[in-house]
C-alpha positions as CSV (number, residue, x, y, z in Angstrom):
1,M,-27.2,41.6,-11.5
2,L,-25.3,42.1,-8.3
3,D,-27.4,39.4,-6.6
4,V,-26.2,37.0,-9.2
5,F,-22.6,37.8,-8.5
6,T,-23.2,37.7,-4.8
7,L,-24.7,34.2,-5.1
8,F,-21.9,33.1,-7.3
9,L,-19.2,34.2,-4.8
10,F,-21.2,32.7,-2.0
11,N,-21.4,29.3,-3.8
12,I,-17.7,29.4,-4.6
13,I,-17.0,29.3,-0.8
14,V,-19.6,26.6,-0.2
15,Y,-17.9,24.4,-2.8
16,N,-14.3,25.1,-1.8
17,I,-14.6,24.5,1.9
18,P,-14.7,20.6,1.8
19,L,-11.6,20.8,-0.5
20,L,-9.9,23.0,2.1
21,Y,-10.5,20.4,4.8
22,G,-9.2,17.6,2.6
23,T,-6.2,19.6,1.4
24,T,-5.1,20.8,4.9
25,G,-5.5,17.4,6.3
26,E,-3.4,15.9,3.5
27,I,-0.7,18.6,3.9
28,M,-0.3,17.7,7.6
29,I,0.1,14.0,6.6
30,E,2.6,14.7,3.8
31,K,4.6,17.1,6.0
32,S,5.3,14.0,8.1
33,G,6.8,12.3,5.1
34,S,3.8,10.1,4.4
35,L,1.7,10.1,1.2
36,N,-1.9,9.1,1.8
37,L,-4.0,8.5,-1.3
38,G,-6.9,7.5,0.9
39,V,-8.4,11.0,1.2
40,E,-11.6,10.0,-0.7
41,G,-12.3,7.0,1.5
42,T,-11.3,8.8,4.7
43,M,-13.7,11.7,4.0
44,A,-16.5,9.2,3.1
45,I,-16.2,7.4,6.4
46,G,-16.0,10.6,8.4
47,A,-19.1,11.8,6.5
48,V,-21.4,8.9,7.0
49,V,-20.4,8.1,10.7
50,G,-20.5,11.8,11.7
51,Y,-23.8,12.3,10.0
52,L,-25.4,9.3,11.8
53,A,-24.1,10.5,15.1
54,G,-25.4,14.1,14.5
55,A,-28.8,12.8,13.4
56,K,-29.0,10.6,16.5
57,T,-28.0,13.3,19.0
58,N,-29.2,16.4,17.2
59,S,-25.8,18.0,17.8
60,L,-23.5,19.4,15.2
61,F,-20.7,19.4,17.8
62,V,-21.1,15.7,18.4
63,A,-21.3,15.1,14.7
64,C,-17.9,16.8,14.2
65,I,-16.3,15.0,17.1
66,V,-17.5,11.6,15.9
67,S,-16.5,12.4,12.3
68,F,-13.0,13.4,13.5
69,I,-12.6,10.3,15.6
70,A,-13.9,7.9,12.9
71,A,-11.6,9.4,10.2
72,G,-8.8,9.6,12.8
73,L,-9.1,5.8,13.3
74,V,-8.7,5.4,9.6
75,G,-5.5,7.4,9.9
76,L,-4.5,5.2,12.8
77,L,-4.9,2.1,10.5
78,F,-2.9,3.8,7.8
79,S,-0.2,4.7,10.3
80,F,0.0,1.1,11.6
81,L,0.2,-0.4,8.2
82,T,2.8,2.1,6.7
83,V,4.8,3.2,9.7
84,T,4.9,0.1,11.9
85,L,4.5,-2.6,9.3
86,Q,6.2,-0.6,6.5
87,A,3.5,-1.4,4.0
88,N,3.6,0.4,0.6
89,Q,2.0,3.8,1.1
90,N,0.4,4.1,-2.3
91,V,-1.3,0.7,-2.2
92,T,-2.5,1.3,1.4
93,G,-4.0,4.6,0.5
94,L,-5.8,3.3,-2.5
95,T,-7.1,0.4,-0.4
96,I,-8.5,2.8,2.2
97,T,-10.2,4.8,-0.6
98,T,-11.8,1.6,-1.9
99,F,-12.9,0.5,1.6
100,G,-14.1,3.9,2.7
101,V,-16.4,4.5,-0.4
102,A,-17.7,0.9,-0.1
103,F,-18.4,1.5,3.6
104,Y,-20.3,4.6,2.7
105,Y,-22.5,2.8,0.2
106,F,-23.0,-0.2,2.5
107,I,-24.3,2.0,5.3
108,G,-26.2,4.4,3.0
109,N,-28.0,1.6,1.1
110,A,-29.0,0.0,4.4
111,L,-30.5,3.2,5.7
112,S,-32.2,4.2,2.5
113,N,-34.0,0.8,2.5
114,S,-34.9,1.0,6.1
115,K,-38.6,1.5,6.9
116,G,-38.2,3.1,10.3
117,G,-35.8,4.8,12.8
118,W,-34.2,7.1,10.3
119,P,-36.9,9.2,8.6
120,M,-34.5,12.0,7.8
121,F,-33.0,9.9,5.1
122,S,-36.2,9.7,3.1
123,G,-35.6,13.1,1.6
124,A,-33.8,16.5,1.9
125,E,-36.9,18.2,3.2
126,E,-37.2,15.9,6.2
127,S,-33.5,16.0,6.7
128,A,-33.6,19.8,6.9
129,T,-35.8,19.6,10.0
130,K,-33.2,18.0,12.0
131,A,-31.7,20.3,14.7
132,F,-28.1,19.4,14.0
133,Y,-28.6,20.1,10.3
134,E,-29.9,23.5,11.1
135,Q,-26.9,24.2,13.4
136,S,-24.7,23.9,10.3
137,Q,-26.5,26.6,8.4
138,A,-25.6,30.2,7.9
139,L,-24.8,32.4,10.8
140,H,-25.5,36.1,11.0
141,I,-22.4,38.0,12.0
142,P,-23.3,41.5,13.3
143,V,-22.1,44.3,11.0
144,L,-20.1,42.0,8.7
145,S,-23.1,40.1,7.4
146,D,-24.8,43.4,6.6
147,I,-22.1,44.7,4.3
148,P,-23.6,45.2,0.8
149,F,-22.6,42.6,-1.7
150,F,-19.7,41.1,0.3
151,G,-21.6,40.6,3.5
152,K,-23.8,37.9,2.0
153,A,-21.0,36.3,0.0
154,L,-18.3,36.2,2.7
155,F,-19.9,36.5,6.1
156,S,-23.1,34.5,5.9
157,H,-21.9,30.9,6.1
158,G,-22.1,28.1,8.6
159,I,-19.6,27.6,11.5
160,L,-17.8,24.9,9.6
161,V,-16.7,27.3,6.9
162,Y,-14.9,29.5,9.4
163,V,-13.5,26.5,11.2
164,A,-11.9,25.3,8.0
165,I,-10.2,28.7,7.4
166,L,-9.1,28.9,11.0
167,I,-7.5,25.4,10.8
168,A,-5.6,26.4,7.6
169,I,-4.2,29.5,9.3
170,L,-3.3,27.8,12.6
171,M,-1.7,25.0,10.7
172,S,0.5,27.4,8.8
173,V,1.6,29.0,12.0
174,Y,2.2,25.6,13.6
175,F,4.5,24.5,10.8
176,K,6.5,27.7,10.8
177,K,6.5,29.1,14.3
178,T,6.3,26.1,16.8
179,V,8.9,23.6,17.9
180,P,6.7,20.6,17.2
181,G,5.9,21.9,13.8
182,L,9.5,22.4,12.9
183,K,10.3,18.9,14.1
184,L,7.5,17.6,11.9
185,R,9.0,19.4,8.9
186,A,12.4,17.9,9.7
187,I,10.9,14.4,9.8
188,G,9.4,15.1,6.3
189,E,12.7,16.2,5.0
190,N,15.1,13.8,6.6
191,P,13.7,11.4,9.2
192,A,17.1,9.9,9.9
193,A,18.6,13.3,10.8
194,A,15.6,14.1,13.0
195,D,15.9,10.7,14.7
196,S,19.5,11.3,15.4
197,L,18.6,14.5,17.2
198,G,16.2,12.7,19.5
199,V,12.9,13.3,17.7
200,N,10.5,10.4,18.1
201,V,9.8,9.9,14.4
202,T,7.2,7.1,14.9
203,L,5.2,9.1,17.4
204,Y,5.2,12.2,15.3
205,K,4.1,10.4,12.2
206,Y,1.3,8.6,14.1
207,L,-0.1,11.8,15.7
208,H,0.0,13.9,12.6
209,I,-1.4,11.2,10.3
210,I,-4.3,10.7,12.8
211,I,-5.0,14.4,13.2
212,G,-4.7,15.1,9.4
213,S,-7.2,12.3,8.7
214,G,-9.6,13.6,11.4
215,I,-9.6,17.0,9.6
216,M,-10.5,15.2,6.4
217,G,-13.4,13.5,8.1
218,I,-14.9,16.9,9.1
219,G,-14.7,17.9,5.5
220,G,-16.7,14.8,4.5
221,L,-19.3,15.7,7.1
222,Y,-19.6,19.2,5.7
223,M,-20.3,17.7,2.3
224,G,-23.0,15.5,3.7
225,L,-24.7,18.5,5.4
226,N,-24.4,21.0,2.6
227,M,-24.2,19.0,-0.7
228,G,-26.0,15.8,0.1
229,G,-28.2,15.5,3.1
230,T,-29.6,12.2,2.0
231,F,-28.2,8.8,1.1
232,E,-30.5,8.5,-1.9
233,G,-28.9,8.3,-5.3
234,S,-25.9,6.6,-6.8
235,N,-23.3,9.3,-6.1
236,C,-21.1,9.3,-3.0
237,W,-21.2,12.6,-1.1
238,I,-17.5,13.0,-1.6
239,N,-17.8,12.6,-5.4
240,G,-14.1,12.9,-6.3
241,Y,-13.3,15.8,-3.9
242,G,-10.7,13.6,-2.1
243,W,-8.7,13.2,-5.3
244,I,-8.9,16.9,-6.1
245,S,-7.6,17.6,-2.6
246,I,-4.5,15.6,-3.2
247,A,-3.8,17.6,-6.4
248,L,-4.5,20.8,-4.5
249,V,-1.7,20.0,-2.0
250,I,0.7,20.3,-5.0
251,F,-1.1,23.4,-6.3
252,A,-0.7,25.1,-2.9
253,N,2.9,24.0,-2.7
254,W,2.3,22.2,0.6
255,S,1.3,25.5,2.3
256,P,-2.0,25.5,4.3
257,A,-2.3,29.3,3.8
258,K,-2.0,29.0,0.1
259,A,-4.5,26.2,0.2
260,I,-7.2,28.7,1.0
261,L,-6.5,30.5,-2.4
262,G,-6.1,27.2,-4.2
263,T,-9.4,25.7,-3.1
264,F,-11.1,29.0,-3.9
265,I,-9.9,28.8,-7.5
266,F,-11.2,25.2,-7.7
267,G,-14.4,26.3,-6.1
268,F,-14.8,28.9,-8.8
269,F,-14.7,26.2,-11.6
270,N,-17.1,24.0,-9.6
271,T,-19.6,26.9,-9.2
272,L,-19.5,27.5,-12.9
273,R,-21.0,24.0,-13.3
274,V,-24.1,25.1,-11.4
275,Q,-24.4,28.8,-12.2
276,N,-23.2,29.1,-15.8
277,A,-26.7,29.7,-17.1
278,A,-27.6,32.3,-14.5
279,L,-24.4,34.3,-15.3
280,A,-25.2,34.0,-19.0
281,Y,-28.7,35.3,-18.6
282,A,-27.7,38.1,-16.2
283,F,-24.9,39.3,-18.5
284,P,-25.9,38.2,-22.0
285,N,-23.4,40.4,-23.8
286,A,-20.3,39.4,-21.8
287,L,-21.1,35.9,-20.7
288,G,-23.8,34.7,-23.0
289,W,-21.4,32.3,-24.6
290,L,-21.5,30.2,-21.4
291,T,-24.8,28.6,-22.5
292,K,-23.2,27.3,-25.6
293,I,-20.8,25.1,-23.7
294,P,-22.1,21.6,-22.9
295,S,-23.1,21.2,-19.2
296,H,-21.0,18.0,-19.0
297,F,-17.9,20.0,-19.7
298,F,-18.5,22.1,-16.6
299,S,-18.9,18.9,-14.6
300,A,-15.6,17.6,-15.8
301,L,-13.8,21.0,-15.5
302,P,-12.5,20.6,-11.9
303,F,-11.0,17.2,-12.8
304,I,-9.5,18.6,-16.0
305,I,-7.9,21.4,-14.0
306,T,-6.6,18.7,-11.5
307,L,-5.0,16.9,-14.4
308,I,-3.4,20.1,-15.7
309,V,-2.0,20.8,-12.2
310,L,-0.5,17.4,-11.9
311,I,1.1,17.5,-15.4
312,A,2.5,21.0,-14.8
313,S,3.9,20.1,-11.4
314,S,5.6,17.0,-12.8
315,L,7.2,19.1,-15.6
316,S,8.3,22.1,-13.5
317,K,11.4,22.1,-11.3
318,K,10.7,24.6,-8.5
319,K,13.8,25.6,-6.5
320,K,11.6,26.6,-3.6
321,S,9.2,23.7,-3.6
322,G,7.5,22.9,-0.3
323,E,7.4,19.2,-1.1
324,P,9.0,17.2,1.7
325,Q,12.0,15.4,0.4
326,A,11.2,12.1,2.2
327,I,7.6,12.0,1.1
328,G,6.3,8.5,0.3
329,R,9.3,6.7,1.5
330,N,9.1,4.4,4.5
331,Y,11.7,5.0,7.2
332,Y,13.8,2.1,8.4
333,R,15.5,3.1,11.6
334,E,18.0,0.3,11.2
335,D,19.3,1.9,8.0
336,R,20.2,5.2,9.8
Protein backbone atom coordinates (compact mmCIF):
# COMPACT_ATOMS: atom_id res chain seq x y z
CA MET A 1 0.00 0.00 0.00
CA LEU A 2 2.89 2.34 0.73
CA ASP A 3 4.15 1.71 -2.80
CA VAL A 4 0.85 3.04 -4.16
CA PHE A 5 1.16 6.22 -2.12
CA THR A 6 4.82 6.59 -3.09
CA LEU A 7 3.95 6.31 -6.77
CA PHE A 8 1.04 8.72 -6.30
CA LEU A 9 3.29 11.36 -4.72
CA PHE A 10 5.95 10.74 -7.35
CA ASN A 11 3.47 11.32 -10.17
CA ILE A 12 2.13 14.48 -8.54
CA ILE A 13 5.58 16.00 -8.93
CA VAL A 14 5.90 14.71 -12.50
CA TYR A 15 2.61 16.35 -13.44
CA ASN A 16 3.16 19.62 -11.61
CA ILE A 17 6.63 20.50 -12.88
CA PRO A 18 5.62 21.74 -16.38
CA LEU A 19 2.99 23.89 -14.65
CA LEU A 20 5.73 25.32 -12.45
CA TYR A 21 7.79 26.29 -15.50
CA GLY A 22 4.77 27.90 -17.15
CA THR A 23 3.66 29.67 -13.97
CA THR A 24 7.04 31.10 -12.98
CA GLY A 25 7.66 32.27 -16.55
CA GLU A 26 4.29 34.02 -16.64
CA ILE A 27 4.88 35.56 -13.19
CA MET A 28 8.10 37.15 -14.45
CA ILE A 29 6.28 38.58 -17.46
CA GLU A 30 3.35 39.88 -15.42
CA LYS A 31 5.69 41.46 -12.87
CA SER A 32 6.86 43.68 -15.72
CA GLY A 33 3.27 44.86 -16.21
CA SER A 34 2.56 42.73 -19.29
CA LEU A 35 -0.16 40.09 -19.56
CA ASN A 36 0.80 37.27 -21.91
CA LEU A 37 -2.00 34.86 -22.77
CA GLY A 38 0.29 33.03 -25.17
CA VAL A 39 1.71 30.59 -22.62
CA GLU A 40 0.20 27.57 -24.38
CA GLY A 41 1.67 28.49 -27.75
CA THR A 42 5.03 29.50 -26.30
CA MET A 43 5.39 26.18 -24.48
CA ALA A 44 4.38 24.31 -27.65
CA ILE A 45 7.07 26.01 -29.74
CA GLY A 46 9.70 25.48 -27.05
CA ALA A 47 8.70 21.82 -26.83
CA VAL A 48 8.88 20.91 -30.49
CA VAL A 49 11.99 22.93 -31.38
CA GLY A 50 13.90 21.85 -28.27
CA TYR A 51 12.91 18.22 -28.79
CA LEU A 52 14.16 18.25 -32.37
CA ALA A 53 17.47 19.82 -31.33
CA GLY A 54 17.93 17.28 -28.54
CA ALA A 55 17.13 14.35 -30.81
CA LYS A 56 19.60 15.59 -33.41
CA THR A 57 22.46 16.25 -30.96
CA ASN A 58 21.67 13.59 -28.33
CA SER A 59 22.09 16.29 -25.68
CA LEU A 60 19.55 17.34 -23.06
CA PHE A 61 21.60 20.49 -22.42
CA VAL A 62 21.38 21.51 -26.07
CA ALA A 63 17.66 20.70 -26.07
CA CYS A 64 17.09 23.01 -23.09
CA ILE A 65 19.14 25.84 -24.57
CA VAL A 66 17.41 25.64 -27.94
CA SER A 67 14.01 25.37 -26.28
CA PHE A 68 14.78 28.45 -24.18
CA ILE A 69 15.97 30.41 -27.22
CA ALA A 70 13.01 29.41 -29.40
CA ALA A 71 10.48 30.36 -26.73
CA GLY A 72 12.51 33.48 -25.96
CA LEU A 73 12.16 34.56 -29.59
CA VAL A 74 8.40 34.20 -29.19
CA GLY A 75 8.72 36.49 -26.17
CA LEU A 76 10.74 38.91 -28.29
CA LEU A 77 7.91 38.97 -30.83
CA PHE A 78 5.37 39.59 -28.07
CA SER A 79 7.57 42.40 -26.69
CA PHE A 80 7.95 44.06 -30.08
CA LEU A 81 4.22 43.97 -30.75
CA THR A 82 3.03 45.06 -27.30
CA VAL A 83 5.87 47.24 -25.97
CA THR A 84 7.16 48.89 -29.14
CA LEU A 85 4.07 48.85 -31.35
CA GLN A 86 1.64 49.12 -28.41
CA ALA A 87 -0.58 46.31 -29.72
CA ASN A 88 -3.37 44.92 -27.56
CA GLN A 89 -1.78 42.43 -25.16
CA ASN A 90 -4.78 40.09 -24.94
CA VAL A 91 -5.15 39.77 -28.69
CA THR A 92 -1.39 39.34 -29.18
CA GLY A 93 -1.18 36.60 -26.57
CA LEU A 94 -4.12 34.70 -28.02
CA THR A 95 -2.58 34.98 -31.48
CA ILE A 96 0.69 33.53 -30.19
CA THR A 97 -1.18 30.60 -28.66
CA THR A 98 -2.96 29.91 -31.94
CA PHE A 99 0.27 30.18 -33.93
CA GLY A 100 2.32 28.11 -31.46
CA VAL A 101 -0.09 25.18 -31.33
CA ALA A 102 -0.49 25.27 -35.12
CA PHE A 103 3.32 25.28 -35.48
CA TYR A 104 3.51 22.23 -33.21
CA TYR A 105 1.00 20.31 -35.33
CA PHE A 106 2.61 21.40 -38.59
CA ILE A 107 6.04 20.13 -37.54
CA GLY A 108 4.67 17.08 -35.74
CA ASN A 109 2.55 15.91 -38.64
CA ALA A 110 5.43 16.35 -41.05
CA LEU A 111 7.73 14.23 -38.90
CA SER A 112 5.11 11.61 -38.16
CA ASN A 113 4.60 11.10 -41.90
CA SER A 114 8.31 11.08 -42.66
CA LYS A 115 9.76 7.76 -43.81
CA GLY A 116 13.30 8.40 -42.75
CA GLY A 117 15.70 10.52 -40.73
CA TRP A 118 13.64 10.64 -37.55
CA PRO A 119 13.00 7.03 -36.40
CA MET A 120 12.47 8.12 -32.78
CA PHE A 121 9.08 9.53 -33.73
CA SER A 122 7.67 6.18 -34.79
CA GLY A 123 6.95 5.17 -31.20
CA ALA A 124 7.76 5.76 -27.54
CA GLU A 125 9.99 2.67 -27.34
CA GLU A 126 12.36 3.89 -30.03
CA SER A 127 12.22 7.40 -28.60
CA ALA A 128 13.36 6.07 -25.23
CA THR A 129 16.58 4.78 -26.77
CA LYS A 130 17.75 8.28 -27.57
CA ALA A 131 20.59 9.43 -25.36
CA PHE A 132 19.15 12.84 -24.67
CA TYR A 133 15.85 11.28 -23.61
CA GLU A 134 17.67 9.10 -21.12
CA GLN A 135 19.51 12.14 -19.76
CA SER A 136 16.15 13.55 -18.63
CA GLN A 137 15.23 10.50 -16.60
CA ALA A 138 15.49 9.99 -12.82
CA LEU A 139 18.74 10.68 -11.00
CA HIS A 140 19.89 8.75 -7.96
CA ILE A 141 20.83 11.18 -5.21
CA PRO A 142 23.01 9.46 -2.57
CA VAL A 143 21.32 9.08 0.81
CA LEU A 144 18.24 11.13 -0.14
CA SER A 145 17.00 8.74 -2.84
CA ASP A 146 17.36 5.85 -0.40
CA ILE A 147 15.07 7.32 2.26
CA PRO A 148 12.08 4.98 2.72
CA PHE A 149 8.87 6.22 1.08
CA PHE A 150 9.97 9.84 0.56
CA GLY A 151 13.22 8.99 -1.22
CA LYS A 152 11.48 7.54 -4.27
CA ALA A 153 8.72 10.16 -4.24
CA LEU A 154 10.79 13.31 -3.79
CA PHE A 155 14.40 12.57 -4.69
CA SER A 156 14.23 10.24 -7.69
CA HIS A 157 13.41 12.65 -10.49
CA GLY A 158 15.16 14.01 -13.55
CA ILE A 159 17.35 17.10 -13.49
CA LEU A 160 14.63 19.32 -15.01
CA VAL A 161 12.45 18.80 -11.92
CA TYR A 162 15.06 20.27 -9.62
CA VAL A 163 15.87 23.04 -12.08
CA ALA A 164 12.22 24.14 -12.05
CA ILE A 165 12.17 24.34 -8.25
CA LEU A 166 15.50 26.17 -8.22
CA ILE A 167 14.20 28.70 -10.76
CA ALA A 168 11.13 29.40 -8.61
CA ILE A 169 13.24 29.94 -5.49
CA LEU A 170 15.83 32.13 -7.23
CA MET A 171 13.10 34.16 -8.91
CA SER A 172 11.48 34.83 -5.54
CA VAL A 173 14.80 36.06 -4.15
CA TYR A 174 15.37 38.12 -7.29
CA PHE A 175 12.07 39.96 -6.92
CA LYS A 176 12.51 40.70 -3.22
CA LYS A 177 16.24 41.08 -2.62
CA THR A 178 17.91 42.47 -5.75
CA VAL A 179 17.92 45.96 -7.21
CA PRO A 180 16.90 44.85 -10.75
CA GLY A 181 14.08 42.79 -9.24
CA LEU A 182 12.80 45.75 -7.25
CA LYS A 183 12.98 47.95 -10.35
CA LEU A 184 10.99 45.35 -12.26
CA ARG A 185 8.29 45.32 -9.59
CA ALA A 186 8.20 49.13 -9.70
CA ILE A 187 7.61 49.00 -13.44
CA GLY A 188 4.74 46.57 -12.93
CA GLU A 189 3.17 48.84 -10.34
CA ASN A 190 3.73 52.24 -11.93
CA PRO A 191 5.91 52.40 -15.06
CA ALA A 192 5.67 56.20 -15.25
CA ALA A 193 7.08 56.59 -11.75
CA ALA A 194 9.86 54.11 -12.48
CA ASP A 195 10.64 55.92 -15.72
CA SER A 196 10.87 59.25 -13.91
CA LEU A 197 13.52 57.73 -11.64
CA GLY A 198 15.68 56.73 -14.59
CA VAL A 199 14.63 53.10 -15.05
CA ASN A 200 14.68 51.99 -18.68
CA VAL A 201 11.13 50.65 -18.80
CA THR A 202 11.33 49.33 -22.36
CA LEU A 203 14.59 47.46 -21.77
CA TYR A 204 13.32 45.87 -18.55
CA LYS A 205 10.10 44.77 -20.20
CA TYR A 206 11.91 43.26 -23.18
CA LEU A 207 14.45 41.36 -21.08
CA HIS A 208 11.99 39.89 -18.61
CA ILE A 209 9.36 38.98 -21.20
CA ILE A 210 12.03 37.14 -23.19
CA ILE A 211 13.44 35.35 -20.12
CA GLY A 212 9.98 34.46 -18.83
CA SER A 213 9.01 33.06 -22.22
CA GLY A 214 12.24 31.05 -22.34
CA ILE A 215 11.41 29.45 -19.00
CA MET A 216 8.01 28.45 -20.40
CA GLY A 217 9.75 26.81 -23.34
CA ILE A 218 11.75 24.52 -21.09
CA GLY A 219 8.48 23.48 -19.45
CA GLY A 220 7.16 22.54 -22.87
CA LEU A 221 10.27 20.46 -23.53
CA TYR A 222 9.77 18.68 -20.22
CA MET A 223 6.26 17.69 -21.27
CA GLY A 224 7.58 16.33 -24.55
CA LEU A 225 10.13 14.18 -22.74
CA ASN A 226 8.00 12.95 -19.86
CA MET A 227 4.41 13.04 -21.09
CA GLY A 228 4.65 12.71 -24.84
CA GLY A 229 7.81 11.46 -26.42
CA THR A 230 6.15 11.05 -29.80
CA PHE A 231 4.24 13.25 -32.22
CA GLU A 232 1.68 10.55 -32.91
CA GLY A 233 -1.89 11.28 -31.85
CA SER A 234 -4.19 14.27 -32.04
CA ASN A 235 -3.32 15.90 -28.70
CA CYS A 236 -0.69 18.59 -28.34
CA TRP A 237 1.93 17.79 -25.70
CA ILE A 238 1.00 20.94 -23.79
CA ASN A 239 -2.67 19.90 -23.64
CA GLY A 240 -4.05 22.96 -21.81
CA TYR A 241 -1.21 23.31 -19.30
CA GLY A 242 -0.49 26.81 -20.56
CA TRP A 243 -3.98 27.99 -19.65
CA ILE A 244 -3.77 26.34 -16.24
CA SER A 245 -0.43 28.09 -15.67
CA ILE A 246 -2.07 31.48 -16.22
CA ALA A 247 -4.69 30.66 -13.58
CA LEU A 248 -1.98 29.41 -11.22
CA VAL A 249 -0.32 32.82 -11.32
CA ILE A 250 -3.43 34.18 -9.62
CA PHE A 251 -3.64 31.17 -7.29
CA ALA A 252 -0.02 31.76 -6.22
CA ASN A 253 -0.70 35.48 -5.76
CA TRP A 254 2.14 36.34 -8.16
CA SER A 255 4.70 34.67 -5.87
CA PRO A 256 7.17 32.18 -7.44
CA ALA A 257 7.66 30.47 -4.06
CA LYS A 258 3.92 29.98 -3.58
CA ALA A 259 3.73 28.69 -7.14
CA ILE A 260 5.57 25.57 -5.99
CA LEU A 261 2.70 24.76 -3.61
CA GLY A 262 0.03 25.85 -6.09
CA THR A 263 1.33 23.63 -8.87
CA PHE A 264 1.64 20.74 -6.41
CA ILE A 265 -2.08 21.03 -5.64
CA PHE A 266 -2.97 21.02 -9.32
CA GLY A 267 -0.61 18.11 -9.85
CA PHE A 268 -2.55 16.23 -7.19
CA PHE A 269 -5.80 16.55 -9.14
CA ASN A 270 -4.08 15.63 -12.38
CA THR A 271 -2.60 12.51 -10.80
CA LEU A 272 -6.05 11.44 -9.57
CA ARG A 273 -7.03 11.18 -13.21
CA VAL A 274 -4.39 8.49 -13.75
CA GLN A 275 -4.27 6.70 -10.41
CA ASN A 276 -7.79 6.87 -9.01
CA ALA A 277 -8.36 3.16 -9.71
CA ALA A 278 -5.05 2.14 -8.09
CA LEU A 279 -5.88 4.10 -4.94
CA ALA A 280 -9.38 2.63 -4.83
CA TYR A 281 -8.12 -0.96 -5.06
CA ALA A 282 -5.32 -0.37 -2.55
CA PHE A 283 -7.66 1.23 -0.01
CA PRO A 284 -11.13 -0.15 -0.83
CA ASN A 285 -12.72 0.91 2.47
CA ALA A 286 -11.53 4.51 2.42
CA LEU A 287 -11.17 5.26 -1.30
CA GLY A 288 -13.28 2.65 -3.03
CA TRP A 289 -15.76 5.35 -4.04
CA LEU A 290 -13.20 6.72 -6.52
CA THR A 291 -14.06 3.98 -9.03
CA LYS A 292 -17.67 5.15 -9.11
CA ILE A 293 -16.69 8.54 -10.49
CA PRO A 294 -16.55 8.71 -14.33
CA SER A 295 -13.00 8.90 -15.66
CA HIS A 296 -13.94 11.91 -17.79
CA PHE A 297 -14.60 13.87 -14.60
CA PHE A 298 -11.00 13.38 -13.47
CA SER A 299 -9.77 14.53 -16.88
CA ALA A 300 -11.85 17.69 -16.56
CA LEU A 301 -11.04 18.26 -12.88
CA PRO A 302 -7.87 20.39 -13.35
CA PHE A 303 -9.80 22.72 -15.66
CA ILE A 304 -12.76 22.84 -13.27
CA ILE A 305 -10.38 23.84 -10.48
CA THR A 306 -8.89 26.46 -12.81
CA LEU A 307 -12.35 27.92 -13.41
CA ILE A 308 -13.07 28.00 -9.66
CA VAL A 309 -9.78 29.79 -9.00
CA LEU A 310 -10.56 32.44 -11.62
CA ILE A 311 -14.09 33.01 -10.28
CA ALA A 312 -12.89 33.18 -6.68
CA SER A 313 -10.11 35.63 -7.56
CA SER A 314 -12.51 37.91 -9.42
CA LEU A 315 -14.91 37.98 -6.45
CA SER A 316 -12.34 38.41 -3.70
CA LYS A 317 -10.73 41.75 -2.88
CA LYS A 318 -7.37 40.98 -1.35
CA LYS A 319 -5.71 43.88 0.43
CA LYS A 320 -2.31 42.23 0.05
CA SER A 321 -2.70 41.04 -3.50
CA GLY A 322 0.55 40.60 -5.38
CA GLU A 323 -1.07 41.60 -8.66
CA PRO A 324 0.91 44.37 -10.40
CA GLN A 325 -1.28 47.44 -10.66
CA ALA A 326 -0.24 48.24 -14.23
CA ILE A 327 -0.69 44.73 -15.58
CA GLY A 328 -2.16 44.51 -19.07
CA ARG A 329 -1.88 48.23 -19.74
CA ASN A 330 0.46 49.54 -22.42
CA TYR A 331 2.79 52.30 -21.26
CA TYR A 332 2.86 55.47 -23.33
CA ARG A 333 5.91 57.48 -22.28
CA GLU A 334 4.44 60.63 -23.77
CA ASP A 335 1.57 60.50 -21.28
CA ARG A 336 3.90 60.56 -18.30
